[in-house]
VEXDREN-2710 file (C-alpha; in Angstrom, 1 decimal):
% VEXDREN-2710
k/r/px/py/pz
1/MET/0.0/0.0/0.0
2/PHE/1.3/3.5/-1.0
3/ARG/1.2/6.7/1.2
4/ALA/-0.1/9.9/-0.4
5/ASP/2.7/12.5/-1.3
6/ASP/1.8/16.1/-0.2
7/ARG/4.9/17.8/-1.4
8/ALA/3.4/19.2/-4.6
9/VAL/0.5/20.7/-2.6
10/SER/2.9/22.4/-0.2
11/GLU/4.8/24.0/-3.2
12/GLN/1.5/25.3/-4.6
13/VAL/0.4/26.8/-1.3
14/GLY/3.8/28.5/-1.0
15/MET/3.5/29.9/-4.5
16/ILE/0.0/31.3/-3.7
17/LEU/1.3/32.9/-0.5
18/MET/4.2/34.5/-2.3
19/PHE/2.0/35.8/-5.0
20/GLY/-0.4/37.2/-2.4
21/PHE/2.5/38.9/-0.6
22/LEU/3.6/40.4/-3.9
23/VAL/0.1/41.7/-4.7
24/VAL/-0.2/43.3/-1.2
25/SER/3.3/44.8/-1.6
26/MET/2.5/46.3/-5.0
27/ALA/-0.9/47.6/-3.7
28/THR/0.9/49.2/-0.8
29/TYR/3.5/50.7/-3.1
30/GLN/0.8/52.0/-5.4
31/ALA/-1.2/53.5/-2.6
32/THR/1.7/55.1/-0.7
33/VAL/5.0/55.3/-2.5
34/VAL/3.7/56.3/-5.9
35/PRO/1.6/59.3/-4.5
36/GLN/4.6/60.4/-2.4
37/ALA/6.9/60.3/-5.4
38/ASN/4.4/62.1/-7.5
39/HIS/4.0/64.7/-4.7
40/GLU/7.7/65.4/-5.0
41/VAL/7.4/65.8/-8.7
42/GLU/4.5/68.3/-8.2
43/PHE/6.4/70.2/-5.5
44/THR/9.5/70.6/-7.8
45/HIS/7.2/71.8/-10.6
46/SER/5.5/74.2/-8.3
47/GLN/8.8/75.9/-7.6
48/GLU/9.7/76.0/-11.3
49/VAL/6.4/77.5/-12.4
50/GLN/6.6/80.1/-9.6
51/ALA/10.0/81.2/-10.9
52/ASP/8.6/81.3/-14.5
53/LEU/5.7/83.5/-13.4
54/MET/8.0/85.8/-11.4
55/GLU/10.0/86.2/-14.7
56/LEU/6.7/86.9/-16.5
57/HIS/6.0/89.6/-14.0
58/ALA/9.5/91.1/-14.4
59/ALA/9.1/90.9/-18.2
60/LEU/6.0/93.1/-18.0
61/ASP/8.1/95.7/-16.2
62/ARG/11.0/95.4/-18.6
63/ALA/8.7/95.8/-21.6
64/ALA/7.2/99.0/-20.1
65/ALA/10.6/100.5/-19.2
66/THR/12.7/99.5/-22.3
67/ASP/10.0/99.4/-25.1
68/ASN/11.4/96.0/-26.0
69/PRO/9.3/92.8/-26.6
70/SER/10.3/89.4/-25.1
71/THR/9.0/85.8/-24.9
72/VAL/8.7/84.1/-21.5
73/PRO/8.5/80.3/-21.3
74/VAL/6.1/79.1/-18.6
75/ALA/6.1/75.4/-17.5
76/LEU/2.4/75.0/-17.1
77/GLY/2.6/71.3/-16.2
78/THR/5.1/68.5/-15.8
79/GLN/5.3/64.7/-16.3
80/TYR/5.4/61.9/-13.8
81/PRO/8.2/59.2/-14.3
82/GLN/7.3/56.2/-16.3
83/ARG/6.3/53.2/-14.2
84/THR/6.1/49.7/-15.8
85/PHE/4.0/47.9/-13.2
86/PHE/2.3/50.8/-11.5
87/VAL/-0.4/53.2/-12.5
88/ASN/0.0/57.0/-12.7
89/PRO/-2.8/59.5/-12.9
90/PRO/-2.7/61.8/-15.9
91/ASN/0.3/64.1/-16.0
92/PRO/-0.1/67.4/-14.0
93/SER/-1.3/70.3/-16.1
94/GLY/-1.9/73.9/-15.5
95/ARG/-4.0/76.7/-17.0
96/LEU/-2.7/80.2/-17.6
97/SER/-5.4/82.8/-18.4
98/THR/-6.2/86.5/-18.3
99/THR/-9.0/87.8/-16.2
100/ASP/-11.9/89.6/-17.7
101/ALA/-11.2/93.3/-18.4
102/ARG/-11.6/95.5/-15.3
103/TYR/-11.2/99.3/-15.4
104/VAL/-8.5/101.4/-13.8
105/GLY/-9.5/105.0/-12.9
106/LEU/-7.1/107.9/-12.6
107/ILE/-9.3/110.8/-11.6
108/ASN/-8.8/114.6/-11.3
109/ALA/-5.2/114.7/-12.6
110/GLU/-4.7/118.1/-14.2
111/ALA/-1.7/119.1/-16.4
112/ASP/-0.5/122.5/-17.7
113/GLY/-0.1/123.6/-21.3
114/GLU/-1.5/121.6/-24.3
115/ALA/-1.5/118.4/-22.2
116/GLY/-4.1/120.1/-20.0
117/ASP/-6.6/119.8/-22.8
118/PHE/-6.5/116.0/-22.2
119/TRP/-5.5/115.9/-18.5
120/ARG/-8.3/117.9/-17.0
121/ALA/-9.9/118.5/-13.6
122/ALA/-12.9/116.4/-12.6
123/ASN/-16.2/117.2/-11.0
124/TYR/-15.8/116.1/-7.4
125/GLY/-19.5/115.4/-7.1
126/ASP/-19.2/112.7/-9.7
127/ILE/-16.2/111.2/-7.9
128/GLY/-18.1/111.2/-4.6
129/ASP/-21.0/109.3/-6.2
130/VAL/-18.7/106.5/-7.4
131/VAL/-16.4/106.2/-4.3
132/ARG/-19.2/106.5/-1.7
133/ASP/-21.3/103.9/-3.4
134/ASP/-18.2/101.6/-3.9
135/ARG/-19.0/101.4/-7.7
136/PRO/-16.3/100.5/-10.3
137/PRO/-14.7/103.3/-12.2
138/GLU/-16.2/102.4/-15.5
139/ALA/-19.4/103.8/-14.1
140/ALA/-18.0/107.2/-15.0
141/ARG/-16.4/106.5/-18.4
142/ASN/-16.4/109.4/-20.8
143/THR/-16.7/111.8/-17.9
144/GLU/-14.4/114.9/-18.0
145/GLY/-11.4/114.4/-15.8
146/TRP/-11.7/110.6/-15.6
147/TRP/-9.0/108.5/-17.2
148/ILE/-10.7/105.1/-17.5
149/HIS/-8.9/102.2/-19.2
150/PRO/-9.2/98.4/-19.1
151/HIS/-6.7/96.2/-17.3
152/ARG/-6.3/92.4/-16.9
153/GLY/-4.6/90.2/-14.4
154/ILE/-2.9/86.9/-15.4
155/GLU/-4.0/83.8/-13.3
156/TYR/-2.4/80.4/-13.0
157/GLU/-4.2/77.3/-11.8
158/PRO/-2.4/73.9/-11.5
159/ASN/-4.1/70.6/-11.7
160/TYR/-2.2/68.4/-9.3
161/HIS/-3.2/64.9/-8.3
162/ALA/-1.0/64.1/-5.3
163/THR/-0.9/67.4/-3.6
164/ALA/-4.0/68.7/-1.8
165/GLY/-4.6/72.3/-0.8
166/ASP/-5.9/75.6/-2.1
167/ARG/-3.6/77.5/-4.4
168/TYR/-3.8/81.1/-5.7
169/THR/-1.3/82.6/-8.1
170/VAL/-1.7/85.8/-10.0
171/VAL/0.4/88.2/-12.0
172/ASP/-1.5/91.5/-11.6
173/PRO/0.7/94.6/-11.8
174/PRO/1.7/96.2/-9.6
175/GLY/2.2/92.9/-7.9
176/PHE/2.9/89.1/-8.2
177/TYR/1.4/87.1/-5.5
178/SER/1.2/83.4/-4.7
179/GLU/-0.3/81.6/-1.7
180/PHE/-1.0/78.1/-0.6
181/ASP/-3.7/77.3/2.0
182/GLY/-3.7/80.9/3.0
183/SER/0.0/81.3/3.5
184/VAL/2.1/83.5/1.2
185/VAL/4.5/81.5/-0.9
186/GLN/6.1/84.2/-3.0
187/ARG/5.5/87.9/-3.7
188/ALA/7.0/90.7/-5.7
189/SER/5.6/94.2/-6.1
190/ARG/6.3/97.8/-7.0
191/SER/4.0/100.4/-5.6
192/PRO/2.1/102.5/-8.1
193/VAL/3.0/105.5/-5.9
194/GLU/6.7/106.1/-5.1
195/GLY/7.3/109.5/-3.7
196/ARG/6.1/112.1/-6.3
197/GLN/5.8/109.5/-9.1
198/ILE/2.5/107.8/-10.0
199/ARG/3.3/104.8/-12.2
200/LEU/0.6/102.6/-13.7
201/LEU/1.2/99.5/-15.8
202/LEU/-1.9/98.1/-17.5
203/VAL/-2.1/94.7/-19.2
204/ASP/-4.1/93.9/-22.3
205/GLY/-4.5/90.7/-24.3
206/SER/-6.2/87.3/-24.1
207/LEU/-4.5/84.2/-22.7
208/SER/-6.3/80.9/-22.1
209/THR/-4.1/77.9/-22.4
210/ALA/-3.9/74.6/-20.6
211/SER/-1.0/72.2/-20.9
212/SER/1.2/69.6/-19.2
213/GLY/4.2/71.1/-21.0
214/THR/5.8/74.5/-21.5
215/GLU/4.0/77.4/-23.2
216/ASN/5.7/80.6/-24.5
217/VAL/4.0/83.9/-23.5
218/ASP/4.7/86.8/-25.9
219/VAL/5.1/90.1/-24.0
220/ARG/5.2/93.3/-26.0
221/PRO/5.0/97.0/-25.2
222/ILE/1.9/98.8/-26.6
223/SER/2.7/102.2/-25.1
224/ALA/6.0/102.3/-23.2
225/ASP/7.3/104.5/-20.4
226/THR/8.8/107.1/-22.7
227/ARG/7.0/110.2/-21.6
228/THR/6.0/111.6/-18.2
229/VAL/3.4/114.3/-17.6
230/THR/3.4/116.6/-14.5
231/VAL/0.0/116.7/-12.9
232/GLU/-1.7/117.9/-9.8
233/GLY/-5.2/117.6/-8.3
234/GLY/-7.6/119.9/-10.2
235/ASP/-9.7/122.6/-8.6
236/ASP/-7.9/122.3/-5.3
237/ASP/-9.1/118.7/-4.9
238/PRO/-6.9/115.6/-4.7
239/ILE/-6.0/113.0/-7.4
240/ILE/-7.7/109.7/-6.9
241/LEU/-6.5/106.3/-8.2
242/HIS/-9.2/103.6/-8.4
243/TYR/-7.6/100.2/-9.1
244/PRO/-9.2/96.8/-9.8
245/THR/-7.1/94.1/-8.2
246/GLU/-6.8/90.3/-7.8
247/LEU/-4.4/90.9/-4.9
248/PRO/-5.6/90.6/-1.3
249/LYS/-5.8/93.6/1.0
250/SER/-2.9/92.4/3.0
251/GLU/-0.7/92.4/-0.1
252/TRP/-1.7/96.0/-0.9
253/ARG/-0.6/97.0/2.6
254/ASN/2.7/95.4/1.7
255/ILE/2.8/97.0/-1.7
256/LEU/2.2/100.5/-0.5
257/GLY/5.1/100.1/2.0
258/LYS/6.4/103.4/3.3
259/GLU/3.4/105.2/1.8
260/ASN/1.6/103.9/4.9
261/ASN/4.1/105.9/7.0
262/PRO/2.4/109.1/8.1
263/ASP/5.8/111.0/8.0
264/GLN/6.6/109.9/4.4
265/LYS/3.4/109.1/2.6
266/ASN/1.9/110.9/-0.4
267/VAL/-1.1/108.5/-0.2
268/GLN/-3.3/110.5/2.2
269/TYR/-5.9/107.7/2.5
270/TRP/-6.5/104.3/0.9
271/ASN/-9.3/101.7/1.1
272/TYR/-10.1/98.2/-0.2
273/HIS/-13.6/97.3/-1.2
274/THR/-15.5/94.7/-3.3
275/TYR/-18.2/95.5/-5.8
276/ASP/-20.1/92.8/-7.6
277/GLY/-17.5/90.2/-6.8
278/GLN/-14.5/92.3/-8.0
279/ASN/-12.0/93.7/-5.5
280/TYR/-10.9/97.4/-5.9
281/VAL/-8.4/99.6/-4.1
282/TYR/-8.6/103.3/-4.2
283/LEU/-5.9/105.8/-3.2
284/ILE/-6.4/109.4/-2.4
285/MET/-3.2/111.4/-3.0
286/ARG/-1.9/114.1/-0.8
287/GLU/-2.7/117.6/-2.1
288/GLU/-0.2/119.9/-0.3
289/ASN/3.2/119.6/1.3
290/ALA/4.1/120.8/4.8
291/ASP/4.5/124.3/3.5
292/GLY/1.0/124.4/2.1
293/GLU/2.3/124.2/-1.5
294/ARG/0.4/122.1/-4.1
295/ILE/2.2/118.8/-4.7
296/ARG/2.9/118.1/-8.4
297/TYR/3.3/114.4/-9.4
298/GLU/5.1/112.9/-12.3
299/LEU/2.7/110.6/-14.1
300/SER/4.0/107.6/-15.9
301/LEU/1.6/105.3/-17.8
302/THR/2.3/102.1/-19.7
303/LYS/0.3/99.5/-21.5
304/VAL/1.8/96.0/-22.2
305/GLY/0.2/93.2/-24.2
306/VAL/0.4/89.5/-23.6
307/GLY/-0.6/86.9/-26.1
308/PRO/-3.2/87.6/-28.8
309/GLY/-6.1/90.0/-28.8
310/VAL/-4.1/93.1/-27.9
311/SER/-5.6/96.4/-29.0
312/GLU/-3.3/99.1/-30.2
313/GLU/-3.7/102.6/-28.7
314/PRO/-5.1/105.3/-31.0
315/PRO/-4.0/109.0/-30.9
316/ALA/-5.6/110.8/-28.0
317/TYR/-4.1/114.3/-27.9
318/ALA/-1.5/116.6/-29.4
319/VAL/1.1/118.9/-27.8
320/ASP/3.4/121.6/-29.2
321/VAL/7.1/120.7/-29.2
322/ALA/8.7/123.7/-31.0
323/GLY/7.5/127.0/-32.4
324/ASP/5.0/128.2/-29.9
325/GLY/5.9/131.7/-28.7
326/ALA/8.4/132.3/-31.5
327/SER/9.3/135.8/-32.7
328/VAL/9.7/135.5/-36.5
329/PRO/11.2/138.1/-38.9
330/GLU/9.0/138.9/-41.8
331/ASP/11.7/137.6/-44.2
332/GLY/12.3/134.4/-42.2
333/THR/10.7/131.1/-41.4
334/GLN/9.9/129.2/-38.3
335/ARG/10.2/125.4/-37.7
336/VAL/7.0/124.2/-36.0
337/VAL/6.8/120.7/-34.4
338/VAL/3.8/118.9/-33.0
339/GLU/3.7/115.6/-31.1
340/VAL/0.8/113.2/-31.1
341/ARG/0.4/111.0/-28.0
342/ASP/-1.9/108.2/-27.0
343/ALA/-3.9/108.1/-23.7
344/TYR/-0.8/106.7/-22.0
345/ASN/1.3/109.7/-23.0
346/GLY/3.2/107.6/-25.5
347/PRO/4.1/108.9/-28.9
348/VAL/2.0/107.6/-31.8
349/SER/3.7/107.2/-35.3
350/GLY/2.0/107.1/-38.6
351/VAL/-0.7/109.7/-37.8
352/ASP/-1.7/112.2/-40.4
353/VAL/-1.3/115.7/-38.9
354/SER/-2.7/118.7/-40.8
355/VAL/-3.4/122.4/-40.4
356/GLN/-6.5/122.6/-38.3
357/ASP/-6.6/126.4/-38.0
358/ASP/-4.9/128.5/-40.7
359/PRO/-2.6/131.4/-39.8
360/SER/-4.0/134.9/-40.6
361/HIS/-0.6/136.5/-41.7
362/GLY/1.3/133.7/-43.3
363/THR/1.4/130.2/-44.7
364/LEU/1.9/126.9/-43.0
365/TYR/3.1/123.7/-44.8
366/ALA/4.8/120.4/-44.1
367/ALA/8.5/120.8/-43.6
368/SER/9.3/118.0/-46.0
369/GLY/6.8/119.3/-48.6
370/SER/6.2/122.6/-50.4
371/PRO/3.7/125.5/-49.8
372/GLY/0.2/124.1/-50.2
373/ASP/1.1/120.7/-48.6
374/GLU/-0.7/120.9/-45.3
375/THR/-0.4/117.3/-44.1
376/ALA/2.6/115.5/-42.5
377/VAL/2.9/112.0/-41.0
378/THR/4.3/111.6/-37.5
379/ASP/7.6/109.8/-37.2
380/GLU/8.7/107.1/-34.7
381/HIS/8.8/109.8/-32.0
382/GLY/5.2/110.8/-32.7
383/ARG/6.4/114.1/-34.2
384/ALA/5.6/116.0/-37.4
385/ALA/7.4/119.2/-38.5
386/PHE/5.9/122.1/-40.4
387/THR/7.3/125.4/-41.7
388/TYR/5.6/128.7/-40.9
389/GLU/6.3/131.5/-43.4
390/PRO/5.0/134.9/-42.4
391/SER/3.7/137.6/-44.7
392/ASP/5.2/141.1/-44.9
393/VAL/4.0/143.3/-42.1
394/SER/4.5/147.0/-41.3
395/SER/4.9/146.5/-37.6
396/THR/5.1/143.7/-35.0
397/THR/2.0/141.5/-35.6
398/ALA/0.6/138.6/-33.7
399/ASP/-0.5/135.5/-35.5
400/SER/-1.8/132.1/-34.4
401/PHE/-2.6/128.7/-35.9
402/ALA/-3.2/125.1/-34.9
403/LEU/-1.9/121.7/-36.0
404/GLY/-3.4/118.3/-35.1
405/PHE/-5.3/115.2/-36.2
406/GLY/-8.8/116.4/-35.3
407/ASP/-10.8/119.5/-34.4
408/ASP/-11.3/118.8/-30.6
409/ASP/-9.2/120.9/-28.3
410/ALA/-7.2/117.9/-27.2
411/GLU/-6.6/116.7/-30.7
412/LYS/-4.8/119.9/-31.8
413/ALA/-2.0/122.1/-30.6
414/THR/-2.3/125.9/-30.8
415/TYR/0.7/128.1/-31.6
416/ASP/1.0/131.9/-31.0
417/VAL/3.8/133.7/-32.8
418/GLN/5.0/137.3/-33.3
419/ILE/6.0/138.6/-36.7
420/ARG/8.7/141.3/-36.6
421/ASP/9.0/144.0/-39.2
422/GLY/12.5/143.7/-40.7
423/GLY/15.1/141.0/-41.2
424/SER/16.9/138.7/-38.8
425/GLY/20.6/139.6/-39.3
426/TYR/22.1/136.9/-37.0
427/ALA/23.1/133.2/-36.8
428/VAL/22.5/130.7/-34.0
429/GLY/25.1/128.3/-32.7
430/TRP/26.1/126.2/-29.7
431/GLU/28.4/127.8/-27.0
432/TYR/30.9/124.9/-26.9
433/ASP/33.3/126.6/-24.4
434/THR/30.4/127.2/-21.9
435/ILE/29.2/123.6/-22.2
436/ASP/32.7/122.2/-22.0
437/ASP/33.4/124.1/-18.7
438/GLN/31.1/121.7/-16.8
439/THR/32.6/118.8/-15.0
440/GLY/32.6/115.6/-17.0
441/ILE/32.0/117.1/-20.4
442/SER/34.4/117.4/-23.3
443/CYS/33.3/119.2/-26.5
444/ASP/34.8/119.1/-30.0
445/ALA/33.4/122.2/-31.7
446/ALA/34.8/121.2/-35.1
447/ARG/32.7/118.0/-35.1
448/ALA/29.8/119.6/-33.2
449/THR/30.0/116.9/-30.6
450/CYS/30.1/116.9/-26.8
451/THR/31.0/113.7/-24.8
452/VAL/29.5/113.4/-21.3
453/ASP/30.9/111.3/-18.6
454/SER/27.5/111.0/-16.8
455/SER/29.1/109.4/-13.7
456/ALA/31.1/112.6/-13.2
457/ALA/28.7/115.2/-14.7
458/GLY/25.7/113.8/-12.9
459/SER/22.2/113.2/-14.3
460/LYS/21.7/116.8/-15.3
461/ILE/23.7/119.2/-17.5
462/ASP/23.3/122.6/-19.0
463/VAL/23.4/123.4/-22.7
464/THR/23.8/126.9/-24.0
465/ALA/23.0/128.4/-27.4
466/GLY/23.9/131.9/-28.6
467/THR/23.5/134.3/-31.5
468/VAL/26.2/135.9/-33.6
469/PRO/26.3/138.9/-33.4
470/GLU/24.9/139.0/-29.9
471/ARG/21.1/139.6/-30.1
472/SER/18.9/139.8/-27.0
473/GLN/15.3/138.7/-26.9
474/VAL/15.7/136.2/-29.8
475/PHE/13.4/133.2/-29.3
476/VAL/15.3/129.9/-29.2
477/ASP/13.5/126.6/-29.2
478/MET/15.6/123.6/-28.1
479/SER/14.7/119.9/-28.5
480/SER/16.3/116.5/-28.2
481/ARG/16.0/113.9/-31.0
482/ASP/16.1/110.9/-28.7
483/THR/14.4/111.7/-25.4
484/LYS/15.3/108.2/-24.0
485/VAL/19.0/109.4/-24.0
486/ALA/18.4/113.0/-22.9
487/ARG/15.4/115.2/-22.4
488/PHE/14.9/118.8/-21.3
489/SER/14.1/118.9/-17.6
490/ARG/11.6/121.7/-17.7
491/SER/11.3/124.5/-20.3
492/SER/13.1/123.9/-23.6
493/ASP/12.6/127.3/-25.1
494/GLY/12.9/131.0/-24.2
495/ASN/14.4/134.3/-25.3
496/THR/18.1/135.1/-25.3
497/ASN/19.6/137.3/-22.6
498/SER/21.6/140.5/-23.0
499/ASP/24.6/138.4/-24.0
500/GLY/22.6/136.8/-26.8
501/GLU/22.5/133.4/-25.0
502/LEU/19.9/130.9/-23.7
503/THR/20.7/128.1/-21.3
504/ARG/18.5/125.1/-20.6
505/GLU/18.9/122.0/-18.4
506/LEU/19.0/118.5/-19.9
507/THR/18.3/115.3/-17.9
508/LEU/20.4/112.4/-18.9
509/SER/18.3/109.2/-19.0
510/ASP/20.4/106.6/-20.8
511/ALA/23.7/105.8/-22.4
512/GLY/23.9/106.5/-26.1
513/SER/23.8/109.4/-28.5
514/THR/21.2/112.1/-29.4
515/THR/21.1/115.2/-31.4
516/VAL/20.1/118.4/-29.7
517/TYR/18.6/121.2/-31.7
518/ALA/18.5/125.0/-31.1
519/SER/16.1/126.5/-33.6
520/THR/15.5/130.2/-34.3
521/THR/13.9/132.1/-37.2
522/SER/17.4/132.4/-38.8
523/GLY/18.1/128.6/-38.7
524/THR/18.8/125.6/-36.6
525/ALA/22.1/124.6/-34.8
526/GLU/22.7/120.9/-34.2
527/LEU/24.8/119.3/-31.4
528/THR/25.6/115.6/-31.1
529/LEU/25.6/114.6/-27.4
530/ARG/27.3/111.3/-26.5
531/ILE/26.8/109.8/-23.0
532/LYS/29.6/107.5/-21.9
533/ASP/32.0/106.4/-19.1
534/GLY/31.0/104.5/-16.0
535/ALA/28.4/101.9/-15.3
536/TYR/24.6/101.7/-15.2
537/TYR/23.2/100.5/-11.9
538/ARG/19.9/99.0/-10.7
539/TYR/19.4/99.4/-6.9
540/TYR/17.1/97.1/-4.9
541/GLU/15.9/96.8/-1.3
542/GLY/14.9/93.6/0.5
543/ASP/15.9/90.8/2.8
544/TYR/18.5/88.9/0.7
545/GLY/20.1/86.8/3.4
546/ALA/18.3/83.5/2.7
547/SER/20.2/82.5/-0.5
548/PRO/23.7/82.9/-1.9
549/MET/22.6/85.8/-4.2
550/PRO/19.3/87.6/-4.7
551/ASP/17.0/86.3/-7.4
552/PHE/17.2/89.5/-9.4
553/ALA/14.8/88.2/-12.1
554/SER/12.0/88.4/-9.5
555/GLU/13.0/91.8/-8.2
556/THR/12.1/95.3/-9.4
557/PRO/14.7/98.0/-8.9
558/THR/13.9/100.8/-6.5
559/LYS/15.9/103.2/-8.6
560/THR/18.4/103.2/-11.5
561/GLY/21.2/105.6/-12.4
562/TYR/24.9/105.9/-13.3
563/VAL/28.1/105.6/-11.3
564/PRO/31.8/106.2/-12.2
565/THR/32.7/102.6/-11.3
566/PHE/31.1/99.8/-9.3
567/ASP/30.2/102.1/-6.4
568/ILE/27.6/101.5/-3.7
569/ALA/27.3/105.2/-2.7
570/PRO/23.8/105.6/-4.2
571/ARG/22.4/103.2/-1.6
572/GLU/19.6/104.6/0.5
573/ARG/20.1/102.5/3.6
574/GLU/22.9/100.6/5.3
575/ASP/21.5/97.1/5.3
576/GLU/19.3/94.8/3.2
577/PHE/20.0/96.3/-0.2
578/ALA/21.5/95.1/-3.5
579/PHE/23.0/96.4/-6.8
580/GLN/23.4/95.2/-10.3
581/TYR/25.9/97.1/-12.5
582/THR/26.1/96.7/-16.3
583/ALA/28.6/98.3/-18.6
584/SER/30.6/97.8/-21.8
585/LEU/34.2/97.0/-20.9
586/THR/37.0/98.1/-23.3
587/VAL/39.8/95.5/-23.4
588/PRO/43.1/96.9/-24.7
589/SER/44.7/93.6/-26.0
590/ASP/44.3/89.9/-26.4
591/GLY/45.2/87.8/-23.4
592/THR/44.2/86.2/-20.1
593/TYR/42.6/88.7/-17.6
594/THR/42.1/88.2/-13.9
595/PHE/39.1/89.8/-12.3
596/TYR/38.5/90.3/-8.5
597/THR/35.6/91.3/-6.3
598/LYS/36.2/92.2/-2.6
599/SER/32.9/92.4/-0.9
600/ASP/30.9/92.3/2.3
601/ASP/28.4/90.5/1.8
602/GLY/28.0/88.6/-1.5
603/SER/29.1/89.4/-5.1
604/GLU/29.5/88.0/-8.6
605/LEU/31.2/89.2/-11.8
606/TYR/30.2/88.1/-15.3
607/VAL/31.9/88.8/-18.6
608/ASP/29.9/88.2/-21.8
609/GLY/27.5/86.1/-19.8
610/THR/30.1/83.9/-18.2
611/ARG/30.5/83.9/-14.4
612/VAL/34.2/84.7/-13.8
613/VAL/34.1/85.5/-10.0
614/SER/31.9/83.9/-7.4
615/ASN/32.0/85.5/-4.0
616/THR/28.5/84.7/-2.8
617/GLY/26.8/84.4/0.5
618/ASP/26.8/86.3/3.8
619/HIS/30.4/87.0/4.9
620/GLY/32.8/89.7/6.0
621/ALA/35.1/91.5/3.6
622/ARG/36.5/88.8/1.4
623/GLU/38.2/88.8/-2.0
624/GLU/37.7/86.2/-4.7
625/SER/39.1/86.1/-8.2
626/GLY/38.8/84.3/-11.6
627/THR/40.4/84.3/-15.0
628/ILE/39.1/84.5/-18.6
629/HIS/40.7/84.9/-22.0
630/LEU/39.5/88.0/-23.8
631/THR/40.2/89.5/-27.2
632/ALA/40.9/93.2/-27.7
633/GLY/37.7/95.2/-28.1
634/THR/34.4/95.7/-26.2
635/HIS/32.9/93.1/-23.8
636/ASP/29.8/93.1/-21.7
637/ILE/30.4/93.1/-17.9
638/ARG/27.9/92.7/-15.1
639/VAL/28.6/92.9/-11.4
640/ALA/26.0/91.8/-8.8
641/TYR/26.3/92.7/-5.1
642/TYR/24.1/92.5/-2.0
643/GLU/24.4/93.6/1.6
644/ASN/22.4/91.8/4.3
645/SER/23.6/93.3/7.6
646/GLY/26.6/94.7/9.3
647/ASP/29.4/96.4/7.4
648/GLN/29.2/96.9/3.6
649/GLU/32.0/97.0/1.0
650/LEU/32.5/96.4/-2.8
651/THR/35.7/96.8/-4.7
652/VAL/36.0/95.5/-8.3
653/SER/39.5/95.1/-9.8
654/TRP/41.3/93.5/-12.7
655/LYS/44.8/92.5/-13.8
656/LYS/45.7/92.8/-17.4
657/PRO/48.2/90.4/-19.1
658/GLY/51.6/91.3/-17.7
659/GLY/50.2/94.0/-15.5
660/SER/49.4/94.4/-11.8
661/LYS/46.0/94.4/-10.0
662/THR/44.2/97.8/-10.1
663/GLU/40.6/98.9/-9.7
664/ILE/38.7/98.9/-13.0
665/PRO/38.7/102.6/-14.0
666/ALA/35.8/104.6/-15.4
667/SER/37.8/105.3/-18.6
668/VAL/37.3/101.6/-19.8
669/LEU/33.6/101.5/-18.9
670/ASP/30.6/102.7/-20.9
671/PRO/27.2/102.6/-19.2
672/ARG/25.0/99.8/-20.7
673/LYS/21.3/99.2/-20.2
674/PRO/20.9/95.5/-19.3
675/ASP/19.7/93.0/-22.0
676/ASP/16.7/90.8/-21.4
677/GLY/17.5/88.3/-18.6
678/GLU/20.4/90.2/-17.1
END
């Protein structure tokens, strides 16, 4: 008789138990490890997209300030790693979209001169009706004294599967704001009111895209920050700013910063309210200073487009640039220039400008045409030139006329001139010796050129024109071809003094060259002005101690300017500040160059985009160096520096091939505005 053999059954049971253990292990892995790993993927992506959106916020500011377009890649989503035996949910995606249009209101901002036909006082009864009732500013569109224009925020919404919690991220100038479950994750902002400057950046366009990959966002300036207008509250009432916002009230408190300080603020009062589901903040500007004088504000307005659906800005008003108030001899002519601007005070090119009101004692025609041609087209600076040719008169005679693109007061500029009986008998020219006597300026009269070391001369210089022979009370009209490089600070025209001279102040705004004109009835003198030597700086304020160097891409400068070398003297406090310097460096010969930064706290030095010196982090005065091979010629140099707390120091030096270490002198530096991404 044979016994039963149970060995095969035991092996089968073992197999079943092992398989069951495997199933349980895989189920546990699927339920715990996969979500945890996916959570890490989502967390990493969250940090990446936050950085991309901070860059988008910075790109809006750059487009407004530089008038240059850019493209910003935004990683809307990401991908989980491939898993052979386990199941992933769909890859995380994100949606980037613009909000519906909401309307910004700038109310009761009044300007002088021709700009005052557009920037007018408002009826304060209308203002009270809107503000008291917490209504949106579009309720008063087309009301005199109300500047009402649409603005959109840019919102980002992720679709994560492994990470729970409420997220809110918005790019809504003047701020970038991100929170998670009620806690602030990142923020960046620039107050619309900084001292005596009111700066508004409005966004237009239509974005609505969802993806698990990267999408490019096109950013382009529609009306850039190229003109400012001086305004004050009309009819002895204050200026009011009524702003739609996607930012919380707490963030506006942060944005306004020192404007909340009673000793410093120019925002007299502000409030945050909600109307029909939309949040608004309104600011009431201070009317008078401590001496009882009316406060005048510099108004800077910009419009930037994102994506498709961007509307171009039409012409809104015209101002006189040259010719108003001129005294013209009956046998002479007068150059007359008009500038057409949009509602953001930006120049509008390609506009047909014509004679709206004819002169009574002369003819007016396009400067590039002939008598009878009464239409000219505005150039890239929004300007059109005409020639006024007076009739013969028996005594001094007043005449007037108007140029523009329409018949409304704001659409045309009016000119008043005096016709003198008799000829001119003089020539106009630039007083090169007088201009050259100023610190930091060198003039070459033979070439009609003056070179300005802005780091030594400062941000303002005087230019003087004169008549030969000396003739007093001659009307001289000065203008700058490129106002981004240099513009007249206040008045640009006037009558010559008893020495036959007229001096006016120029504000230097950028490195480069411009032609400055001095026009009289006898002709026009030209002067080429070249701004050079030194470095262009961007100054920042903030707490920068948490990382080796500040994330400058997410920061907005507090101010900008020029310095002779890499100097921290323009700082406005002793701790928690940073600088970036950019310049063109002239290298005398081919060879290997050593660069040094001695700093307290961190610093970096880049040449042509390559980091040569890394001296980062919080530390006392410490010097680091690096070498790079350079060819003779011009190279881009950038120096970054920050100070957290304690002492502060920055010294930047170099050693040329075969030479000794010296500080980099101003003579080899030309100021350079930063490129995109610098």
